[in-house]
C-alpha positions as a Markdown table, in Angstrom:
| # | Residue | x | y | z |
|---|---|---|---|---|
| 1 | Met | 86.8 | 26.6 | -82.2 |
| 2 | Asn | 86.2 | 30.6 | -81.6 |
| 3 | Glu | 82.7 | 29.9 | -81.1 |
| 4 | Ile | 83.1 | 27.6 | -78.3 |
| 5 | Ile | 85.4 | 30.3 | -76.8 |
| 6 | Ile | 83.0 | 33.2 | -77.1 |
| 7 | Gly | 80.5 | 31.2 | -75.7 |
| 8 | Ile | 83.0 | 30.2 | -72.8 |
| 9 | Ile | 84.1 | 33.6 | -72.1 |
| 10 | Gln | 80.3 | 34.9 | -72.4 |
| 11 | Gly | 79.3 | 32.4 | -69.8 |
| 12 | Ile | 81.8 | 32.7 | -67.2 |
| 13 | Thr | 82.3 | 36.5 | -67.4 |
| 14 | Glu | 78.4 | 37.1 | -67.1 |
| 15 | Phe | 78.0 | 36.7 | -63.7 |
| 16 | Leu | 81.3 | 37.3 | -62.3 |
| 17 | Pro | 82.0 | 41.2 | -61.7 |
| 18 | Ile | 84.3 | 41.3 | -64.4 |
| 19 | Ser | 82.1 | 42.5 | -67.4 |
| 20 | Ser | 81.0 | 40.1 | -70.0 |
| 21 | Ser | 80.9 | 42.6 | -72.5 |
| 22 | Gly | 84.2 | 44.3 | -71.8 |
| 23 | His | 86.1 | 40.7 | -72.2 |
| 24 | Leu | 84.1 | 40.0 | -75.4 |
| 25 | Val | 85.0 | 43.6 | -76.8 |
| 26 | Ile | 88.3 | 43.0 | -75.9 |
| 27 | Phe | 88.3 | 39.4 | -77.0 |
| 28 | Asp | 87.1 | 40.5 | -80.5 |
| 29 | Thr | 89.4 | 43.4 | -80.9 |
| 30 | Leu | 92.9 | 41.5 | -80.4 |
| 31 | Ser | 91.4 | 38.6 | -82.8 |
| 32 | Asp | 91.5 | 39.0 | -86.8 |
| 33 | Ser | 89.3 | 36.1 | -87.0 |
| 34 | Ile | 86.2 | 37.1 | -85.4 |
| 35 | Asn | 84.1 | 40.4 | -85.9 |
| 36 | Leu | 81.2 | 40.9 | -83.1 |
| 37 | Asn | 78.5 | 43.6 | -82.8 |
| 38 | Thr | 76.2 | 44.6 | -80.3 |
| 39 | Asn | 73.9 | 42.6 | -81.3 |
| 40 | Asp | 75.7 | 39.5 | -81.3 |
| 41 | Ile | 77.1 | 40.2 | -77.9 |
| 42 | Ala | 73.3 | 40.8 | -76.8 |
| 43 | Phe | 72.2 | 37.5 | -78.4 |
| 44 | Leu | 75.0 | 35.6 | -76.5 |
| 45 | His | 73.5 | 37.0 | -73.3 |
| 46 | Ile | 70.5 | 35.2 | -74.5 |
| 47 | Gly | 72.2 | 31.9 | -73.3 |
| 48 | Thr | 72.9 | 32.9 | -70.0 |
| 49 | Leu | 69.2 | 34.3 | -69.2 |
| 50 | Phe | 68.0 | 30.5 | -69.3 |
| 51 | Ser | 71.3 | 29.7 | -67.0 |
| 52 | Ile | 69.6 | 32.5 | -64.5 |
| 53 | Ile | 66.2 | 30.8 | -64.8 |
| 54 | Val | 67.2 | 27.0 | -64.3 |
| 55 | Phe | 69.7 | 27.9 | -61.2 |
| 56 | Tyr | 67.0 | 29.6 | -59.6 |
| 57 | Lys | 64.0 | 27.7 | -60.9 |
| 58 | Asp | 63.1 | 26.5 | -57.4 |
| 59 | Arg | 62.8 | 30.1 | -55.9 |
| 60 | Leu | 61.2 | 31.6 | -59.3 |
| 61 | Ser | 58.6 | 28.5 | -59.0 |
| 62 | Gln | 57.8 | 29.5 | -55.4 |
| 63 | Thr | 57.5 | 33.3 | -56.3 |
| 64 | Phe | 54.9 | 32.6 | -59.1 |
| 65 | Asn | 52.9 | 30.7 | -56.9 |
| 66 | Asn | 52.5 | 33.4 | -53.8 |
| 67 | Lys | 50.8 | 36.3 | -55.1 |
| 68 | Asn | 52.3 | 38.4 | -52.8 |
| 69 | Asn | 55.8 | 37.4 | -53.3 |
| 70 | Leu | 55.2 | 37.9 | -57.5 |
| 71 | Asn | 53.6 | 41.2 | -56.9 |
| 72 | His | 56.6 | 42.8 | -54.9 |
| 73 | Thr | 59.0 | 40.7 | -57.2 |
| 74 | Met | 57.2 | 42.3 | -60.0 |
| 75 | Lys | 57.1 | 46.0 | -58.9 |
| 76 | Thr | 60.8 | 45.8 | -57.8 |
| 77 | Ile | 62.3 | 44.7 | -61.1 |
| 78 | Leu | 60.0 | 47.2 | -62.8 |
| 79 | Ile | 61.2 | 50.2 | -60.7 |
| 80 | Ala | 65.1 | 48.7 | -61.4 |
| 81 | Ile | 64.7 | 48.5 | -64.9 |
| 82 | Val | 63.6 | 51.9 | -65.6 |
| 83 | Pro | 67.0 | 53.9 | -65.8 |
| 84 | Ala | 68.3 | 51.3 | -68.2 |
| 85 | Val | 65.2 | 51.3 | -70.3 |
| 86 | Ile | 65.6 | 55.0 | -70.6 |
| 87 | Ile | 69.4 | 54.9 | -71.3 |
| 88 | Gly | 69.2 | 52.4 | -73.9 |
| 89 | Leu | 66.3 | 53.9 | -75.9 |
| 90 | Phe | 67.1 | 57.5 | -75.8 |
| 91 | Ser | 71.4 | 57.4 | -75.5 |
| 92 | Pro | 73.6 | 56.5 | -78.7 |
| 93 | Ile | 75.2 | 54.1 | -76.7 |
| 94 | Gln | 74.9 | 51.5 | -79.1 |
| 95 | Glu | 76.1 | 53.4 | -81.9 |
| 96 | Val | 78.9 | 54.7 | -80.1 |
| 97 | Ile | 80.2 | 50.8 | -79.1 |
| 98 | Asp | 79.7 | 49.5 | -82.8 |
| 99 | Asn | 81.4 | 52.8 | -84.6 |
| 100 | Ser | 84.3 | 53.8 | -82.2 |
| 101 | Asp | 87.6 | 53.8 | -83.1 |
| 102 | Asn | 89.2 | 54.3 | -79.2 |
| 103 | Leu | 86.6 | 51.4 | -78.0 |
| 104 | Leu | 89.7 | 49.7 | -76.3 |
| 105 | Thr | 90.4 | 53.2 | -74.6 |
| 106 | Ile | 86.7 | 53.7 | -73.5 |
| 107 | Ile | 86.5 | 49.8 | -72.0 |
| 108 | Gly | 90.1 | 50.7 | -70.0 |
| 109 | Ile | 88.4 | 53.7 | -68.6 |
| 110 | Ala | 85.4 | 51.8 | -67.7 |
| 111 | Tyr | 87.3 | 49.1 | -66.2 |
| 112 | Leu | 89.5 | 51.2 | -64.3 |
| 113 | Gly | 86.4 | 53.2 | -62.7 |
| 114 | Phe | 84.7 | 49.7 | -62.0 |
| 115 | Ala | 87.8 | 48.1 | -60.3 |
| 116 | Ser | 87.9 | 51.3 | -58.1 |
| 117 | Leu | 84.6 | 50.8 | -57.2 |
| 118 | Leu | 85.4 | 47.3 | -56.2 |
| 119 | Leu | 88.4 | 48.1 | -54.1 |
| 120 | Ser | 86.7 | 51.1 | -52.5 |
| 121 | Tyr | 83.9 | 49.0 | -51.1 |
| 122 | Glu | 86.5 | 46.6 | -49.9 |
| 123 | Phe | 88.9 | 48.6 | -48.4 |
| 124 | Asn | 86.5 | 51.3 | -46.7 |
| 125 | Lys | 83.5 | 49.1 | -45.7 |
| 126 | Lys | 83.0 | 49.8 | -41.9 |
| 127 | Asn | 82.7 | 46.0 | -40.9 |
| 128 | Glu | 82.4 | 42.6 | -41.9 |
| 129 | Glu | 78.8 | 41.8 | -41.2 |
| 130 | Asp | 76.9 | 40.8 | -43.8 |
| 131 | Gly | 73.6 | 43.2 | -44.5 |
| 132 | Ser | 69.9 | 42.1 | -43.3 |
| 133 | Val | 67.6 | 43.2 | -45.8 |
| 134 | Leu | 66.2 | 40.3 | -47.5 |
| 135 | Phe | 64.9 | 40.6 | -51.3 |
| 136 | Glu | 60.9 | 40.4 | -50.1 |
| 137 | Asn | 62.1 | 43.9 | -47.9 |
| 138 | Ile | 63.9 | 45.8 | -50.7 |
| 139 | Asn | 62.0 | 49.1 | -50.8 |
| 140 | Ser | 61.3 | 50.8 | -54.1 |
| 141 | Lys | 64.0 | 53.8 | -53.6 |
| 142 | Gln | 66.8 | 50.9 | -52.9 |
| 143 | Ala | 65.6 | 49.4 | -55.9 |
| 144 | Phe | 66.0 | 52.1 | -57.8 |
| 145 | Tyr | 69.3 | 53.3 | -56.7 |
| 146 | Ile | 70.3 | 49.5 | -57.9 |
| 147 | Gly | 68.7 | 50.0 | -61.3 |
| 148 | Leu | 70.7 | 53.2 | -61.8 |
| 149 | Ala | 74.0 | 51.4 | -60.9 |
| 150 | Gln | 72.9 | 48.9 | -63.8 |
| 151 | Ala | 72.2 | 51.5 | -66.0 |
| 152 | Val | 76.0 | 52.4 | -65.8 |
| 153 | Ala | 76.5 | 49.0 | -66.7 |
| 154 | Leu | 75.7 | 49.4 | -70.3 |
| 155 | Val | 79.2 | 50.6 | -70.8 |
| 156 | Pro | 81.1 | 47.6 | -71.5 |
| 157 | Gly | 84.0 | 46.9 | -68.6 |
| 158 | Val | 81.3 | 48.0 | -66.0 |
| 159 | Ser | 80.0 | 44.6 | -64.9 |
| 160 | Arg | 76.2 | 44.7 | -64.4 |
| 161 | Ser | 76.5 | 41.9 | -61.9 |
| 162 | Gly | 79.0 | 43.1 | -59.9 |
| 163 | Ile | 77.9 | 47.1 | -60.0 |
| 164 | Thr | 74.3 | 46.2 | -58.8 |
| 165 | Leu | 75.8 | 43.8 | -55.9 |
| 166 | Ile | 78.1 | 46.5 | -54.6 |
| 167 | Val | 75.2 | 49.0 | -54.9 |
| 168 | Ala | 73.2 | 46.4 | -53.1 |
| 169 | Leu | 75.6 | 45.6 | -50.3 |
| 170 | Tyr | 76.1 | 49.5 | -49.5 |
| 171 | Leu | 72.5 | 49.6 | -49.1 |
| 172 | Gly | 72.5 | 46.8 | -46.5 |
| 173 | Ile | 70.9 | 44.5 | -48.6 |
| 174 | Lys | 71.9 | 40.7 | -47.1 |
| 175 | Lys | 74.9 | 39.1 | -49.4 |
| 176 | Ser | 72.9 | 36.3 | -50.8 |
| 177 | Glu | 70.0 | 38.2 | -51.6 |
| 178 | Ala | 71.7 | 41.2 | -53.2 |
| 179 | Ile | 73.2 | 38.2 | -55.3 |
| 180 | Tyr | 69.8 | 36.7 | -56.2 |
| 181 | Phe | 68.5 | 40.4 | -56.8 |
| 182 | Ser | 71.4 | 41.1 | -59.5 |
| 183 | Leu | 70.6 | 37.7 | -61.1 |
| 184 | Leu | 67.3 | 38.3 | -61.2 |
| 185 | Leu | 67.3 | 41.9 | -62.5 |
| 186 | Gly | 69.0 | 40.4 | -65.7 |
| 187 | Leu | 66.2 | 38.3 | -66.6 |
| 188 | Pro | 64.5 | 41.7 | -68.2 |
| 189 | Thr | 67.3 | 43.4 | -68.7 |
| 190 | Ile | 69.3 | 40.8 | -70.7 |
| 191 | Phe | 66.2 | 39.8 | -72.7 |
| 192 | Gly | 65.2 | 43.8 | -72.8 |
| 193 | Ala | 69.0 | 44.7 | -74.5 |
| 194 | Trp | 69.0 | 42.0 | -76.7 |
| 195 | Leu | 65.4 | 43.0 | -78.1 |
| 196 | Leu | 66.5 | 46.8 | -78.5 |
| 197 | Thr | 69.4 | 45.7 | -80.5 |
| 198 | Phe | 67.5 | 43.3 | -82.9 |
| 199 | Val | 65.0 | 45.7 | -83.8 |
| 200 | Lys | 67.5 | 48.7 | -84.0 |
| 201 | Ser | 69.7 | 46.2 | -86.4 |
| 202 | Ser | 66.5 | 45.9 | -88.6 |
| 203 | Phe | 65.8 | 42.4 | -87.6 |
| 204 | Ala | 69.1 | 40.7 | -88.3 |
| 205 | Phe | 70.3 | 37.9 | -87.0 |
| 206 | Asn | 73.5 | 36.1 | -87.2 |
| 207 | Pro | 72.9 | 32.1 | -87.3 |
| 208 | Glu | 76.6 | 31.8 | -86.2 |
| 209 | Met | 76.2 | 33.1 | -82.5 |
| 210 | Ile | 73.4 | 29.8 | -81.9 |
| 211 | Ile | 76.9 | 27.2 | -80.8 |
| 212 | Pro | 78.3 | 30.6 | -78.6 |
| 213 | Ala | 75.1 | 31.0 | -76.8 |
| 214 | Ile | 74.8 | 27.5 | -76.3 |
| 215 | Val | 78.2 | 27.2 | -74.7 |
| 216 | Ser | 77.4 | 30.3 | -72.8 |
| 217 | Phe | 74.1 | 28.8 | -71.1 |
| 218 | Ala | 76.3 | 25.8 | -69.8 |
| 219 | Ala | 79.5 | 28.2 | -68.7 |
| 220 | Gly | 76.8 | 30.4 | -67.3 |
| 221 | Leu | 75.5 | 27.7 | -64.7 |
| 222 | Leu | 79.0 | 27.5 | -63.6 |
| 223 | Ala | 79.9 | 30.8 | -63.3 |
| 224 | Ile | 76.7 | 31.2 | -61.0 |
| 225 | Asn | 77.8 | 28.5 | -58.7 |
| 226 | Ile | 81.0 | 30.0 | -58.4 |
| 227 | Leu | 79.6 | 33.9 | -58.1 |
| 228 | Val | 77.0 | 32.2 | -55.0 |
| 229 | Asn | 79.7 | 29.9 | -53.3 |
| 230 | Phe | 82.9 | 32.4 | -53.8 |
| 231 | Thr | 81.6 | 35.4 | -53.5 |
| 232 | Leu | 79.3 | 34.7 | -50.6 |
| 233 | Asn | 83.1 | 34.2 | -48.5 |
| 234 | Ala | 85.3 | 35.9 | -50.5 |
| 235 | Lys | 86.7 | 39.2 | -50.7 |
| 236 | Leu | 85.8 | 41.0 | -54.2 |
| 237 | Lys | 89.0 | 43.1 | -54.1 |
| 238 | Tyr | 90.4 | 40.1 | -56.2 |
| 239 | Phe | 88.0 | 40.6 | -58.7 |
| 240 | Gly | 88.9 | 44.4 | -58.5 |
| 241 | Phe | 92.6 | 43.7 | -59.3 |
| 242 | Tyr | 91.7 | 41.4 | -62.3 |
| 243 | Cys | 89.7 | 44.8 | -63.8 |
| 244 | Leu | 92.9 | 47.0 | -63.1 |
| 245 | Ala | 95.2 | 44.5 | -65.4 |
| 246 | Leu | 92.2 | 44.7 | -67.6 |
| 247 | Ser | 92.2 | 48.3 | -67.7 |
| 248 | Ala | 96.3 | 48.4 | -68.2 |
| 249 | Leu | 95.9 | 46.0 | -71.0 |
| 250 | Cys | 93.1 | 48.0 | -72.9 |
| 251 | Leu | 94.5 | 51.6 | -72.1 |
| 252 | Val | 98.2 | 50.4 | -73.4 |
| 253 | Asn | 96.6 | 48.8 | -77.2 |
């Protein structure tokens, strides 16, 4: 039963701006029946990786069939993943997460900071008009800034999809295109994060994570639909209030 719950948590929270890794660590910490490490969490993300591919299969197919679009996509993604790659390779963040005795406090602070970012965007944006920049027009500077935001999300409690979406919106990117770029950026990032933890763990593999990963794929498809259809018209402040509540939960435990 725990395997199903873990898969649902991962799938739903990966694409909503509420941090899937934060939820998994909280569930793991408060439950006596499971013991997740960063390698397990990274593998769970593989299920949601495939949900991105399935959801955007038509647009991805069009991209691969258009040389100009493909070149721009590859260049933009490459620039955006550089910060996360550097931090992932040369920082001790994985060891800190696996060995910290104050992990809930770290996550609580991260949730507090991320919630503040969501609420700040909602209450300080100058107008309600959507941005105008399409994915095909995202430049190298914008891609790099979004990549920096993604690197921050290596800390559990900071939503990768959420922080990249917010930064993209601040940069004037159209909301639907910002969501697409955020999810598209997840493909190499999720796979790379799993590969890195897999190698660092001496190629250790937990077969008990297979079923949760499959469940996370199905739940991820549902979450992407919610993200695309709900977030386009909804206020991100509601996710911010939710993250504040999670922050309080972490900090009082």
